[in-house]
PyMOL Python script that loads the backbone (N, CA, C, O; Angstrom):
from pymol import cmd

cmd.read_pdbstr("""\
ATOM      1  N   MET A   1      -9.021  23.533   3.642  1.00  0.00           N
ATOM      2  CA  MET A   1     -10.129  24.452   3.798  1.00  0.00           C
ATOM      3  C   MET A   1     -10.704  24.358   5.202  1.00  0.00           C
ATOM      4  O   MET A   1     -10.451  23.394   5.925  1.00  0.00           O
ATOM      5  N   LEU A   2     -11.453  25.334   5.567  1.00  0.00           N
ATOM      6  CA  LEU A   2     -12.030  25.400   6.907  1.00  0.00           C
ATOM      7  C   LEU A   2     -12.903  24.201   7.237  1.00  0.00           C
ATOM      8  O   LEU A   2     -12.902  23.729   8.374  1.00  0.00           O
ATOM      9  N   VAL A   3     -13.638  23.709   6.269  1.00  0.00           N
ATOM     10  CA  VAL A   3     -14.550  22.592   6.520  1.00  0.00           C
ATOM     11  C   VAL A   3     -13.786  21.350   6.942  1.00  0.00           C
ATOM     12  O   VAL A   3     -14.262  20.606   7.800  1.00  0.00           O
ATOM     13  N   ARG A   4     -12.637  21.106   6.377  1.00  0.00           N
ATOM     14  CA  ARG A   4     -11.838  19.925   6.725  1.00  0.00           C
ATOM     15  C   ARG A   4     -11.286  20.001   8.140  1.00  0.00           C
ATOM     16  O   ARG A   4     -11.058  18.971   8.774  1.00  0.00           O
ATOM     17  N   VAL A   5     -11.074  21.192   8.632  1.00  0.00           N
ATOM     18  CA  VAL A   5     -10.509  21.376   9.971  1.00  0.00           C
ATOM     19  C   VAL A   5     -11.440  20.821  11.039  1.00  0.00           C
ATOM     20  O   VAL A   5     -10.971  20.327  12.065  1.00  0.00           O
ATOM     21  N   ILE A   6     -12.735  20.891  10.820  1.00  0.00           N
ATOM     22  CA  ILE A   6     -13.703  20.422  11.810  1.00  0.00           C
ATOM     23  C   ILE A   6     -13.522  18.938  12.091  1.00  0.00           C
ATOM     24  O   ILE A   6     -13.677  18.501  13.231  1.00  0.00           O
ATOM     25  N   ALA A   7     -13.194  18.157  11.060  1.00  0.00           N
ATOM     26  CA  ALA A   7     -13.041  16.716  11.227  1.00  0.00           C
ATOM     27  C   ALA A   7     -11.684  16.329  11.810  1.00  0.00           C
ATOM     28  O   ALA A   7     -11.511  15.193  12.253  1.00  0.00           O
ATOM     29  N   MET A   8     -10.731  17.239  11.819  1.00  0.00           N
ATOM     30  CA  MET A   8      -9.392  16.928  12.315  1.00  0.00           C
ATOM     31  C   MET A   8      -9.377  16.820  13.836  1.00  0.00           C
ATOM     32  O   MET A   8     -10.255  17.334  14.529  1.00  0.00           O
ATOM     33  N   ASP A   9      -8.367  16.146  14.320  1.00  0.00           N
ATOM     34  CA  ASP A   9      -8.192  16.001  15.759  1.00  0.00           C
ATOM     35  C   ASP A   9      -7.427  17.214  16.290  1.00  0.00           C
ATOM     36  O   ASP A   9      -6.232  17.138  16.576  1.00  0.00           O
ATOM     37  N   LEU A  10      -8.134  18.318  16.414  1.00  0.00           N
ATOM     38  CA  LEU A  10      -7.549  19.573  16.877  1.00  0.00           C
ATOM     39  C   LEU A  10      -8.183  19.960  18.205  1.00  0.00           C
ATOM     40  O   LEU A  10      -9.231  19.430  18.574  1.00  0.00           O
ATOM     41  N   PRO A  11      -7.557  20.874  18.916  1.00  0.00           N
ATOM     42  CA  PRO A  11      -8.154  21.323  20.178  1.00  0.00           C
ATOM     43  C   PRO A  11      -9.564  21.877  19.954  1.00  0.00           C
ATOM     44  O   PRO A  11      -9.879  22.421  18.896  1.00  0.00           O
ATOM     45  N   LEU A  12     -10.383  21.726  20.961  1.00  0.00           N
ATOM     46  CA  LEU A  12     -11.771  22.169  20.871  1.00  0.00           C
ATOM     47  C   LEU A  12     -11.872  23.653  20.525  1.00  0.00           C
ATOM     48  O   LEU A  12     -12.722  24.040  19.723  1.00  0.00           O
ATOM     49  N   TRP A  13     -11.022  24.486  21.115  1.00  0.00           N
ATOM     50  CA  TRP A  13     -11.089  25.925  20.855  1.00  0.00           C
ATOM     51  C   TRP A  13     -10.849  26.226  19.384  1.00  0.00           C
ATOM     52  O   TRP A  13     -11.422  27.171  18.842  1.00  0.00           O
ATOM     53  N   HIS A  14     -10.000  25.424  18.730  1.00  0.00           N
ATOM     54  CA  HIS A  14      -9.688  25.636  17.315  1.00  0.00           C
ATOM     55  C   HIS A  14     -10.898  25.290  16.454  1.00  0.00           C
ATOM     56  O   HIS A  14     -11.239  26.026  15.529  1.00  0.00           O
ATOM     57  N   ARG A  15     -11.543  24.171  16.761  1.00  0.00           N
ATOM     58  CA  ARG A  15     -12.730  23.772  15.996  1.00  0.00           C
ATOM     59  C   ARG A  15     -13.876  24.760  16.200  1.00  0.00           C
ATOM     60  O   ARG A  15     -14.618  25.056  15.263  1.00  0.00           O
ATOM     61  N   ILE A  16     -14.021  25.271  17.428  1.00  0.00           N
ATOM     62  CA  ILE A  16     -15.069  26.252  17.703  1.00  0.00           C
ATOM     63  C   ILE A  16     -14.822  27.530  16.905  1.00  0.00           C
ATOM     64  O   ILE A  16     -15.761  28.121  16.373  1.00  0.00           O
ATOM     65  N   LEU A  17     -13.588  27.947  16.821  1.00  0.00           N
ATOM     66  CA  LEU A  17     -13.244  29.137  16.039  1.00  0.00           C
ATOM     67  C   LEU A  17     -13.617  28.952  14.569  1.00  0.00           C
ATOM     68  O   LEU A  17     -14.170  29.860  13.947  1.00  0.00           O
ATOM     69  N   VAL A  18     -13.318  27.789  14.020  1.00  0.00           N
ATOM     70  CA  VAL A  18     -13.670  27.498  12.624  1.00  0.00           C
ATOM     71  C   VAL A  18     -15.183  27.500  12.446  1.00  0.00           C
ATOM     72  O   VAL A  18     -15.686  28.030  11.455  1.00  0.00           O
ATOM     73  N   LEU A  19     -15.912  26.918  13.387  1.00  0.00           N
ATOM     74  CA  LEU A  19     -17.372  26.919  13.305  1.00  0.00           C
ATOM     75  C   LEU A  19     -17.930  28.342  13.341  1.00  0.00           C
ATOM     76  O   LEU A  19     -18.898  28.645  12.644  1.00  0.00           O
ATOM     77  N   GLU A  20     -17.336  29.198  14.134  1.00  0.00           N
ATOM     78  CA  GLU A  20     -17.777  30.593  14.187  1.00  0.00           C
ATOM     79  C   GLU A  20     -17.558  31.288  12.842  1.00  0.00           C
ATOM     80  O   GLU A  20     -18.393  32.083  12.408  1.00  0.00           O
ATOM     81  N   ILE A  21     -16.457  30.994  12.198  1.00  0.00           N
ATOM     82  CA  ILE A  21     -16.185  31.579  10.880  1.00  0.00           C
ATOM     83  C   ILE A  21     -17.200  31.076   9.862  1.00  0.00           C
ATOM     84  O   ILE A  21     -17.739  31.860   9.081  1.00  0.00           O
ATOM     85  N   LEU A  22     -17.465  29.770   9.867  1.00  0.00           N
ATOM     86  CA  LEU A  22     -18.455  29.207   8.947  1.00  0.00           C
ATOM     87  C   LEU A  22     -19.840  29.785   9.218  1.00  0.00           C
ATOM     88  O   LEU A  22     -20.586  30.082   8.285  1.00  0.00           O
ATOM     89  N   ARG A  23     -20.178  29.942  10.479  1.00  0.00           N
ATOM     90  CA  ARG A  23     -21.467  30.527  10.837  1.00  0.00           C
ATOM     91  C   ARG A  23     -21.570  31.956  10.291  1.00  0.00           C
ATOM     92  O   ARG A  23     -22.627  32.380   9.824  1.00  0.00           O
ATOM     93  N   GLY A  24     -20.476  32.670  10.358  1.00  0.00           N
ATOM     94  CA  GLY A  24     -20.459  34.028   9.819  1.00  0.00           C
ATOM     95  C   GLY A  24     -20.775  34.063   8.332  1.00  0.00           C
ATOM     96  O   GLY A  24     -21.478  34.958   7.864  1.00  0.00           O
ATOM     97  N   PHE A  25     -20.260  33.096   7.591  1.00  0.00           N
ATOM     98  CA  PHE A  25     -20.582  33.006   6.164  1.00  0.00           C
ATOM     99  C   PHE A  25     -22.064  32.701   5.970  1.00  0.00           C
ATOM    100  O   PHE A  25     -22.709  33.263   5.086  1.00  0.00           O
ATOM    101  N   CYS A  26     -22.593  31.816   6.792  1.00  0.00           N
ATOM    102  CA  CYS A  26     -23.971  31.352   6.612  1.00  0.00           C
ATOM    103  C   CYS A  26     -25.015  32.402   6.983  1.00  0.00           C
ATOM    104  O   CYS A  26     -26.113  32.386   6.427  1.00  0.00           O
ATOM    105  N   VAL A  27     -24.712  33.298   7.890  1.00  0.00           N
ATOM    106  CA  VAL A  27     -25.700  34.310   8.266  1.00  0.00           C
ATOM    107  C   VAL A  27     -25.673  35.515   7.328  1.00  0.00           C
ATOM    108  O   VAL A  27     -26.590  36.336   7.349  1.00  0.00           O
ATOM    109  N   GLU A  28     -24.657  35.622   6.527  1.00  0.00           N
ATOM    110  CA  GLU A  28     -24.554  36.725   5.571  1.00  0.00           C
ATOM    111  C   GLU A  28     -25.052  36.223   4.214  1.00  0.00           C
ATOM    112  O   GLU A  28     -24.306  35.607   3.453  1.00  0.00           O
ATOM    113  N   ALA A  29     -26.326  36.497   3.927  1.00  0.00           N
ATOM    114  CA  ALA A  29     -26.978  35.953   2.734  1.00  0.00           C
ATOM    115  C   ALA A  29     -26.253  36.331   1.442  1.00  0.00           C
ATOM    116  O   ALA A  29     -26.118  35.502   0.542  1.00  0.00           O
ATOM    117  N   ARG A  30     -25.797  37.551   1.347  1.00  0.00           N
ATOM    118  CA  ARG A  30     -25.127  37.996   0.115  1.00  0.00           C
ATOM    119  C   ARG A  30     -23.840  37.205  -0.123  1.00  0.00           C
ATOM    120  O   ARG A  30     -23.576  36.765  -1.242  1.00  0.00           O
ATOM    121  N   THR A  31     -23.049  37.029   0.924  1.00  0.00           N
ATOM    122  CA  THR A  31     -21.800  36.270   0.805  1.00  0.00           C
ATOM    123  C   THR A  31     -22.086  34.827   0.430  1.00  0.00           C
ATOM    124  O   THR A  31     -21.406  34.250  -0.419  1.00  0.00           O
ATOM    125  N   LEU A  32     -23.089  34.249   1.064  1.00  0.00           N
ATOM    126  CA  LEU A  32     -23.461  32.867   0.768  1.00  0.00           C
ATOM    127  C   LEU A  32     -23.899  32.721  -0.687  1.00  0.00           C
ATOM    128  O   LEU A  32     -23.525  31.760  -1.359  1.00  0.00           O
ATOM    129  N   ARG A  33     -24.688  33.674  -1.167  1.00  0.00           N
ATOM    130  CA  ARG A  33     -25.142  33.637  -2.559  1.00  0.00           C
ATOM    131  C   ARG A  33     -23.968  33.764  -3.531  1.00  0.00           C
ATOM    132  O   ARG A  33     -23.913  33.054  -4.535  1.00  0.00           O
ATOM    133  N   ILE A  34     -23.037  34.660  -3.237  1.00  0.00           N
ATOM    134  CA  ILE A  34     -21.868  34.846  -4.105  1.00  0.00           C
ATOM    135  C   ILE A  34     -21.018  33.582  -4.138  1.00  0.00           C
ATOM    136  O   ILE A  34     -20.573  33.158  -5.205  1.00  0.00           O
ATOM    137  N   LEU A  35     -20.792  32.983  -2.981  1.00  0.00           N
ATOM    138  CA  LEU A  35     -20.033  31.725  -2.938  1.00  0.00           C
ATOM    139  C   LEU A  35     -20.726  30.649  -3.762  1.00  0.00           C
ATOM    140  O   LEU A  35     -20.081  29.934  -4.529  1.00  0.00           O
ATOM    141  N   PHE A  36     -22.046  30.537  -3.600  1.00  0.00           N
ATOM    142  CA  PHE A  36     -22.801  29.525  -4.338  1.00  0.00           C
ATOM    143  C   PHE A  36     -22.718  29.766  -5.840  1.00  0.00           C
ATOM    144  O   PHE A  36     -22.477  28.836  -6.609  1.00  0.00           O
ATOM    145  N   GLN A  37     -22.915  31.001  -6.253  1.00  0.00           N
ATOM    146  CA  GLN A  37     -22.898  31.320  -7.683  1.00  0.00           C
ATOM    147  C   GLN A  37     -21.522  31.103  -8.305  1.00  0.00           C
ATOM    148  O   GLN A  37     -21.422  30.679  -9.456  1.00  0.00           O
ATOM    149  N   ASN A  38     -20.473  31.388  -7.562  1.00  0.00           N
ATOM    150  CA  ASN A  38     -19.129  31.292  -8.120  1.00  0.00           C
ATOM    151  C   ASN A  38     -18.496  29.914  -7.994  1.00  0.00           C
ATOM    152  O   ASN A  38     -17.535  29.610  -8.702  1.00  0.00           O
ATOM    153  N   PHE A  39     -19.010  29.089  -7.119  1.00  0.00           N
ATOM    154  CA  PHE A  39     -18.404  27.773  -6.931  1.00  0.00           C
ATOM    155  C   PHE A  39     -19.387  26.638  -7.177  1.00  0.00           C
ATOM    156  O   PHE A  39     -19.171  25.828  -8.079  1.00  0.00           O
ATOM    157  N   ASP A  40     -20.450  26.561  -6.405  1.00  0.00           N
ATOM    158  CA  ASP A  40     -21.350  25.412  -6.466  1.00  0.00           C
ATOM    159  C   ASP A  40     -22.066  25.267  -7.806  1.00  0.00           C
ATOM    160  O   ASP A  40     -22.353  24.146  -8.227  1.00  0.00           O
ATOM    161  N   LEU A  41     -22.353  26.351  -8.469  1.00  0.00           N
ATOM    162  CA  LEU A  41     -23.081  26.279  -9.739  1.00  0.00           C
ATOM    163  C   LEU A  41     -22.223  25.812 -10.909  1.00  0.00           C
ATOM    164  O   LEU A  41     -22.757  25.418 -11.946  1.00  0.00           O
ATOM    165  N   HIS A  42     -20.919  25.851 -10.761  1.00  0.00           N
ATOM    166  CA  HIS A  42     -20.032  25.455 -11.848  1.00  0.00           C
ATOM    167  C   HIS A  42     -19.566  24.015 -11.632  1.00  0.00           C
ATOM    168  O   HIS A  42     -19.036  23.687 -10.570  1.00  0.00           O
ATOM    169  N   PRO A  43     -19.760  23.155 -12.634  1.00  0.00           N
ATOM    170  CA  PRO A  43     -19.460  21.726 -12.455  1.00  0.00           C
ATOM    171  C   PRO A  43     -17.989  21.416 -12.174  1.00  0.00           C
ATOM    172  O   PRO A  43     -17.697  20.395 -11.551  1.00  0.00           O
ATOM    173  N   ASN A  44     -17.066  22.253 -12.606  1.00  0.00           N
ATOM    174  CA  ASN A  44     -15.641  21.964 -12.404  1.00  0.00           C
ATOM    175  C   ASN A  44     -15.089  22.518 -11.093  1.00  0.00           C
ATOM    176  O   ASN A  44     -13.938  22.253 -10.749  1.00  0.00           O
ATOM    177  N   ASN A  45     -15.883  23.273 -10.369  1.00  0.00           N
ATOM    178  CA  ASN A  45     -15.431  23.878  -9.113  1.00  0.00           C
ATOM    179  C   ASN A  45     -15.871  23.055  -7.907  1.00  0.00           C
ATOM    180  O   ASN A  45     -16.734  22.183  -8.005  1.00  0.00           O
ATOM    181  N   SER A  46     -15.262  23.354  -6.788  1.00  0.00           N
ATOM    182  CA  SER A  46     -15.661  22.720  -5.531  1.00  0.00           C
ATOM    183  C   SER A  46     -17.023  23.242  -5.109  1.00  0.00           C
ATOM    184  O   SER A  46     -17.385  24.382  -5.400  1.00  0.00           O
ATOM    185  N   ASN A  47     -17.765  22.398  -4.424  1.00  0.00           N
ATOM    186  CA  ASN A  47     -19.059  22.802  -3.883  1.00  0.00           C
ATOM    187  C   ASN A  47     -18.850  23.373  -2.486  1.00  0.00           C
ATOM    188  O   ASN A  47     -19.021  22.675  -1.487  1.00  0.00           O
ATOM    189  N   ILE A  48     -18.484  24.629  -2.429  1.00  0.00           N
ATOM    190  CA  ILE A  48     -18.132  25.293  -1.176  1.00  0.00           C
ATOM    191  C   ILE A  48     -19.320  25.361  -0.221  1.00  0.00           C
ATOM    192  O   ILE A  48     -19.205  24.972   0.941  1.00  0.00           O
ATOM    193  N   VAL A  49     -20.440  25.843  -0.697  1.00  0.00           N
ATOM    194  CA  VAL A  49     -21.613  26.006   0.167  1.00  0.00           C
ATOM    195  C   VAL A  49     -22.118  24.642   0.625  1.00  0.00           C
ATOM    196  O   VAL A  49     -22.473  24.471   1.791  1.00  0.00           O
ATOM    197  N   GLU A  50     -22.151  23.692  -0.267  1.00  0.00           N
ATOM    198  CA  GLU A  50     -22.577  22.337   0.103  1.00  0.00           C
ATOM    199  C   GLU A  50     -21.675  21.772   1.196  1.00  0.00           C
ATOM    200  O   GLU A  50     -22.163  21.175   2.156  1.00  0.00           O
ATOM    201  N   GLY A  51     -20.384  21.953   1.057  1.00  0.00           N
ATOM    202  CA  GLY A  51     -19.442  21.466   2.063  1.00  0.00           C
ATOM    203  C   GLY A  51     -19.642  22.130   3.412  1.00  0.00           C
ATOM    204  O   GLY A  51     -19.560  21.471   4.448  1.00  0.00           O
ATOM    205  N   MET A  52     -19.907  23.442   3.409  1.00  0.00           N
ATOM    206  CA  MET A  52     -20.143  24.150   4.668  1.00  0.00           C
ATOM    207  C   MET A  52     -21.404  23.643   5.354  1.00  0.00           C
ATOM    208  O   MET A  52     -21.412  23.412   6.563  1.00  0.00           O
ATOM    209  N   VAL A  53     -22.460  23.472   4.584  1.00  0.00           N
ATOM    210  CA  VAL A  53     -23.724  23.011   5.159  1.00  0.00           C
ATOM    211  C   VAL A  53     -23.576  21.597   5.706  1.00  0.00           C
ATOM    212  O   VAL A  53     -24.071  21.300   6.793  1.00  0.00           O
ATOM    213  N   LYS A  54     -22.906  20.729   4.970  1.00  0.00           N
ATOM    214  CA  LYS A  54     -22.703  19.357   5.441  1.00  0.00           C
ATOM    215  C   LYS A  54     -21.852  19.328   6.709  1.00  0.00           C
ATOM    216  O   LYS A  54     -22.143  18.570   7.634  1.00  0.00           O
ATOM    217  N   ALA A  55     -20.814  20.142   6.755  1.00  0.00           N
ATOM    218  CA  ALA A  55     -19.949  20.182   7.941  1.00  0.00           C
ATOM    219  C   ALA A  55     -20.719  20.679   9.154  1.00  0.00           C
ATOM    220  O   ALA A  55     -20.608  20.110  10.240  1.00  0.00           O
ATOM    221  N   LEU A  56     -21.489  21.724   8.975  1.00  0.00           N
ATOM    222  CA  LEU A  56     -22.284  22.242  10.086  1.00  0.00           C
ATOM    223  C   LEU A  56     -23.331  21.225  10.532  1.00  0.00           C
ATOM    224  O   LEU A  56     -23.579  21.075  11.728  1.00  0.00           O
ATOM    225  N   ALA A  57     -23.943  20.531   9.584  1.00  0.00           N
ATOM    226  CA  ALA A  57     -24.935  19.504   9.928  1.00  0.00           C
ATOM    227  C   ALA A  57     -24.292  18.361  10.705  1.00  0.00           C
ATOM    228  O   ALA A  57     -24.889  17.835  11.645  1.00  0.00           O
ATOM    229  N   ARG A  58     -23.074  17.973  10.315  1.00  0.00           N
ATOM    230  CA  ARG A  58     -22.357  16.915  11.034  1.00  0.00           C
ATOM    231  C   ARG A  58     -22.088  17.316  12.474  1.00  0.00           C
ATOM    232  O   ARG A  58     -22.271  16.525  13.400  1.00  0.00           O
ATOM    233  N   VAL A  59     -21.660  18.533  12.643  1.00  0.00           N
ATOM    234  CA  VAL A  59     -21.355  19.013  13.996  1.00  0.00           C
ATOM    235  C   VAL A  59     -22.626  19.078  14.836  1.00  0.00           C
ATOM    236  O   VAL A  59     -22.636  18.634  15.984  1.00  0.00           O
ATOM    237  N   VAL A  60     -23.683  19.621  14.275  1.00  0.00           N
ATOM    238  CA  VAL A  60     -24.937  19.753  15.016  1.00  0.00           C
ATOM    239  C   VAL A  60     -25.497  18.385  15.388  1.00  0.00           C
ATOM    240  O   VAL A  60     -25.993  18.200  16.499  1.00  0.00           O
ATOM    241  N   SER A  61     -25.422  17.431  14.473  1.00  0.00           N
ATOM    242  CA  SER A  61     -25.971  16.103  14.763  1.00  0.00           C
ATOM    243  C   SER A  61     -25.102  15.317  15.737  1.00  0.00           C
ATOM    244  O   SER A  61     -25.576  14.348  16.330  1.00  0.00           O
ATOM    245  N   SER A  62     -23.851  15.707  15.917  1.00  0.00           N
ATOM    246  CA  SER A  62     -22.976  14.978  16.838  1.00  0.00           C
ATOM    247  C   SER A  62     -22.999  15.555  18.253  1.00  0.00           C
ATOM    248  O   SER A  62     -22.457  14.944  19.174  1.00  0.00           O
ATOM    249  N   VAL A  63     -23.614  16.714  18.437  1.00  0.00           N
ATOM    250  CA  VAL A  63     -23.701  17.329  19.768  1.00  0.00           C
ATOM    251  C   VAL A  63     -24.668  16.523  20.616  1.00  0.00           C
ATOM    252  O   VAL A  63     -25.765  16.173  20.180  1.00  0.00           O
ATOM    253  N   GLN A  64     -24.238  16.236  21.839  1.00  0.00           N
ATOM    254  CA  GLN A  64     -25.087  15.404  22.705  1.00  0.00           C
ATOM    255  C   GLN A  64     -25.549  16.157  23.906  1.00  0.00           C
ATOM    256  O   GLN A  64     -26.271  15.608  24.739  1.00  0.00           O
TER     257      GLN A  64
END
""", "prot")
cmd.dss("prot")
cmd.show_as("cartoon", "prot")
cmd.util.cbc("prot")
cmd.orient("prot")
């Protein structure tokens, strides 16, 4: 998934591209709500929105 790519040892341009895609999901409230309702709210599914928020928080906190 896109969130895992951020932690990989990939070229900077690749990680930036993934962050831009994740940012696109986060600024679109309807898409974010649909993802949350279809994944995060169900106990057997992956927590997609939680993973995106955690990945973005990791990146933001690591910027110096």
